[in-house]
C-alpha positions as CSV (number, residue, x, y, z in Angstrom):
1,M,-63.6,-34.1,39.1
2,K,-65.6,-30.9,38.6
3,T,-66.1,-28.2,41.2
4,L,-68.5,-25.6,40.5
5,L,-67.7,-22.1,41.3
6,T,-68.4,-18.0,41.5
7,L,-66.6,-15.2,41.1
8,T,-68.5,-11.4,40.9
9,I,-66.5,-8.4,40.2
10,I,-68.5,-4.7,40.4
11,Y,-68.0,-2.8,37.6
12,Q,-68.8,0.7,37.2
13,H,-66.7,2.2,35.0
14,P,-63.8,3.2,35.1
15,K,-63.5,1.1,38.2
16,V,-63.6,-2.2,39.5
17,L,-64.4,-3.2,43.1
18,L,-62.2,-6.2,44.2
19,G,-60.9,-7.7,47.2
20,M,-57.8,-8.7,49.1
21,K,-58.8,-12.5,50.1
22,K,-57.5,-12.5,54.1
23,R,-57.2,-16.2,54.7
24,G,-57.7,-19.4,52.7
25,F,-57.8,-20.2,49.0
26,G,-55.9,-17.5,47.2
27,A,-54.7,-15.4,50.0
28,G,-52.9,-12.3,49.3
29,R,-54.0,-11.8,46.4
30,W,-56.6,-9.0,44.8
31,N,-59.4,-11.0,43.5
32,G,-63.4,-10.7,42.6
33,F,-66.3,-12.2,45.2
34,G,-67.3,-15.9,45.1
35,G,-67.1,-18.9,46.4
36,K,-68.5,-23.0,45.9
37,V,-71.8,-23.8,44.2
38,E,-73.9,-25.3,47.6
39,A,-75.7,-28.5,46.5
40,G,-79.2,-27.7,45.2
41,E,-77.9,-23.9,44.5
42,K,-78.7,-22.1,41.4
43,I,-74.8,-20.9,40.2
44,E,-76.7,-17.1,40.2
45,D,-77.9,-17.2,43.9
46,T,-74.2,-18.6,45.1
47,A,-72.7,-15.5,43.1
48,K,-75.2,-12.9,45.4
49,R,-74.9,-14.7,48.4
50,E,-71.1,-14.8,48.1
51,L,-71.3,-11.0,47.6
52,N,-73.4,-10.3,50.4
53,E,-71.3,-12.4,52.6
54,E,-68.2,-11.8,51.6
55,V,-68.5,-7.7,51.1
56,G,-72.0,-6.6,52.5
57,I,-73.5,-6.0,49.7
58,S,-76.4,-7.4,47.1
59,A,-76.1,-7.4,43.6
60,V,-79.4,-5.8,41.8
61,G,-78.7,-7.6,38.3
62,L,-76.1,-9.3,37.8
63,E,-74.3,-10.7,34.2
64,K,-73.0,-13.8,33.7
65,V,-70.0,-12.9,31.1
66,G,-67.7,-16.1,31.6
67,I,-66.8,-19.9,32.4
68,I,-63.3,-20.7,33.0
69,D,-62.2,-24.2,34.1
70,F,-58.9,-24.2,36.2
71,E,-56.1,-27.1,36.9
72,F,-53.3,-27.8,38.8
73,K,-50.6,-29.6,38.3
74,G,-50.8,-32.5,40.1
75,N,-54.4,-32.1,40.8
76,S,-57.4,-34.6,39.0
77,E,-60.2,-31.3,40.2
78,I,-61.3,-29.0,37.6
79,L,-62.5,-26.0,38.5
80,E,-65.5,-24.6,36.3
81,V,-65.5,-20.7,37.3
82,H,-68.6,-18.7,36.3
83,I,-67.7,-15.4,36.4
84,F,-70.6,-12.4,36.7
85,K,-70.5,-8.5,36.2
86,G,-72.4,-6.3,38.8
87,Q,-72.7,-2.6,38.2
88,D,-75.6,-1.9,40.6
89,Y,-76.1,-2.8,44.0
90,S,-77.3,-2.2,47.4
91,G,-75.5,-1.4,50.7
92,E,-71.9,-0.5,51.2
93,P,-69.0,-2.8,50.4
94,V,-67.9,-3.3,53.9
95,E,-64.5,-5.7,55.1
96,S,-65.1,-9.2,56.3
97,E,-63.1,-12.0,57.6
98,E,-62.3,-13.2,54.1
99,M,-62.0,-10.1,52.3
100,K,-61.2,-6.4,52.3
101,P,-63.0,-4.4,49.2
102,Q,-61.4,-1.6,47.3
103,W,-62.1,0.3,44.4
104,F,-59.6,0.3,41.4
105,L,-59.3,2.7,38.8
106,I,-59.2,0.1,35.2
107,D,-55.7,1.5,34.6
108,A,-54.7,0.7,37.8
109,I,-55.8,-2.6,38.3
110,P,-52.9,-4.4,40.9
111,F,-52.1,-7.5,38.1
112,Q,-49.1,-8.1,40.0
113,D,-51.0,-9.3,43.3
114,M,-53.7,-11.0,41.4
115,W,-53.9,-14.4,40.1
116,S,-51.3,-15.1,36.9
117,D,-54.8,-15.8,34.6
118,D,-56.0,-12.2,35.3
119,K,-54.6,-10.6,33.1
120,Y,-55.9,-12.9,30.0
121,W,-59.4,-12.5,30.7
122,L,-60.1,-9.4,32.3
123,P,-59.4,-6.9,29.6
124,L,-62.4,-8.8,28.0
125,F,-64.5,-8.6,30.9
126,L,-64.0,-4.9,31.1
127,A,-64.7,-4.6,27.4
128,G,-67.8,-6.0,27.9
129,K,-67.0,-9.3,26.1
130,K,-68.2,-12.8,26.4
131,F,-65.5,-15.7,27.0
132,K,-64.6,-19.1,27.8
133,G,-61.7,-20.4,28.8
134,Y,-58.8,-23.2,30.3
135,F,-55.8,-22.2,32.2
136,L,-53.7,-24.8,33.8
137,F,-51.0,-24.1,36.8
138,D,-47.6,-24.9,38.2
139,E,-47.2,-26.4,41.3
140,S,-46.3,-22.0,42.0
141,D,-49.2,-20.8,40.8
142,T,-48.3,-20.0,37.1
143,V,-49.8,-19.9,34.1
144,I,-48.5,-22.9,32.1
145,K,-51.0,-23.3,29.2
146,H,-54.0,-21.4,28.5
147,E,-56.7,-21.0,26.3
148,L,-59.3,-17.7,25.8
149,S,-62.2,-17.3,23.0
150,E,-64.2,-15.0,23.0
151,V,-67.9,-16.3,22.4
152,K,-71.1,-14.6,21.6
153,S,-73.2,-16.7,24.1
154,L,-72.1,-19.2,27.4
155,S,-74.3,-21.7,25.8
156,E,-72.2,-22.5,22.6
């Protein structure tokens, strides 16, 4: 079974906008903004909706840069996450019930307080590359297997 999700990171060199997840899946970790694609919703529309719901901003143009499948040992569900890069937006980032936004310089990204897969793919994201990958986590959310490759197009 596959579940479609989105993840959006606002990147304005030399800084990225991340959010501290305050509740639910991934609570206590810095992450991009995103969530589950609703029935009948386009993936990019989900990315825009979640960005607005979680941090109160509206993306002005998003670029899909990655697709990663995540699996957790002992769980048959695959999380297919479509990763978007945003540069321009309208509004001001504000804290919501779910996320507390904060800007980080790219040389001070808090990898120690993020999902353990981020250190693998975020450098490709920051370098302007497109990528596809797969990550398998154990019960303690540690990556135990992964595949990651740079691609010319996400439709490959």
